[in-house]
C-alpha positions as CSV (number, residue, x, y, z in Angstrom):
1,X,154.9,-53.5,31.2
2,X,156.6,-53.1,34.6
3,X,153.2,-52.8,36.3
4,X,152.0,-56.0,34.7
5,X,155.1,-57.9,35.7
6,X,154.8,-56.6,39.3
7,X,151.2,-57.6,39.4
8,X,151.9,-61.1,38.1
9,X,154.8,-61.5,40.6
10,X,152.5,-60.4,43.5
11,X,149.7,-62.7,42.4
12,X,152.1,-65.7,42.2
13,X,153.5,-64.9,45.6
14,X,150.1,-64.7,47.2
15,X,148.8,-67.8,45.5
16,X,151.9,-69.8,46.6
17,X,151.5,-68.6,50.2
18,X,147.9,-69.5,50.2
19,X,148.7,-73.0,48.9
20,X,151.4,-73.5,51.6
21,X,149.0,-72.4,54.4
22,X,146.3,-74.7,53.1
23,X,148.7,-77.7,52.7
24,X,150.0,-77.1,56.2
25,X,146.5,-77.1,57.7
26,X,145.5,-80.3,56.0
27,X,148.7,-82.1,57.1
28,X,148.0,-81.5,60.8
29,X,146.9,-84.6,62.7
30,X,144.4,-84.5,65.6
31,X,146.3,-84.4,68.9
32,X,143.5,-85.6,71.3
33,X,143.6,-89.3,70.9
34,X,147.4,-89.9,71.0
35,X,147.7,-87.7,74.0
36,X,144.9,-89.5,75.8
37,X,146.6,-92.9,75.0
38,X,149.9,-91.5,76.4
39,X,148.1,-90.4,79.6
40,X,146.4,-93.8,80.0
41,X,149.8,-95.5,79.6
42,X,151.3,-93.3,82.3
43,X,148.3,-93.5,84.7
44,X,146.7,-96.9,84.2
45,X,143.4,-97.6,86.0
46,X,143.9,-99.8,89.0
47,X,141.1,-102.4,89.1
48,X,141.6,-102.8,92.8
49,X,141.1,-99.1,93.7
50,X,139.0,-97.5,91.0
51,X,135.5,-96.4,91.8
52,X,132.4,-96.9,89.6
53,X,132.7,-93.3,88.2
54,X,136.3,-93.8,87.1
55,X,135.7,-97.1,85.5
56,X,132.7,-95.8,83.6
57,X,134.5,-92.7,82.5
58,X,137.8,-94.2,81.5
59,X,137.0,-97.6,80.0
60,X,135.6,-98.0,76.5
61,X,132.3,-99.9,76.5
62,X,131.9,-99.8,80.3
63,X,128.8,-98.1,81.5
64,X,127.3,-97.7,84.9
65,X,126.0,-101.3,85.1
66,X,129.3,-102.9,84.1
67,X,131.4,-100.6,86.3
68,X,129.2,-101.5,89.3
69,X,129.6,-105.1,88.5
70,X,133.4,-104.8,88.5
71,X,133.3,-103.0,91.9
72,X,130.8,-105.6,93.3
73,X,132.9,-108.5,92.1
74,X,136.0,-106.9,93.8
75,X,134.0,-106.4,97.1
76,X,132.8,-110.0,97.1
77,X,135.9,-111.8,95.9
78,X,138.7,-109.5,97.1
79,X,141.3,-107.8,95.0
80,X,141.9,-108.8,91.4
81,X,145.1,-110.9,91.1
82,X,145.5,-110.0,87.4
83,X,143.8,-108.0,84.7
84,X,142.6,-111.2,83.0
85,X,140.5,-112.0,86.1
86,X,138.2,-109.2,84.9
87,X,136.8,-111.9,82.6
88,X,135.1,-113.4,85.7
89,X,132.9,-110.4,86.0
90,X,129.4,-110.9,84.4
91,X,129.1,-108.8,81.2
92,X,132.9,-108.5,80.6
93,X,134.1,-110.5,77.6
94,X,137.3,-110.9,75.7
95,X,136.7,-108.1,73.2
96,X,135.9,-105.6,76.0
97,X,138.9,-106.6,77.9
98,X,141.1,-106.4,74.8
99,X,139.9,-102.8,74.1
100,X,140.9,-101.7,77.6
101,X,143.8,-104.0,78.5
102,X,146.4,-101.3,78.0
103,X,144.6,-98.9,80.3
104,X,144.4,-101.4,83.2
105,X,146.6,-102.6,86.1
106,X,146.1,-104.4,89.4
107,X,149.0,-102.8,91.2
């Protein structure tokens, strides 16, 4: 009888530990995106100094053509006075600007 009780106690302990580990793993949240957002808030992309590669890499929905259009606009018209002036660049609309607004600065 002692052996059966010991086995039942051991089984219960192992099963509980397994459930705790499993619950802990499923409760973890991915770290990548929040950390990336925090870095973007600490180091915003300056529209007046960023190169094509940086704009393409860091901005959502901006590929090589739009990144080049931003740099070309800046070269032609001078520095951006505000982030909203990005709407003057061909191919940049409200939705694209809204997706990236928190990542951008002109200072």
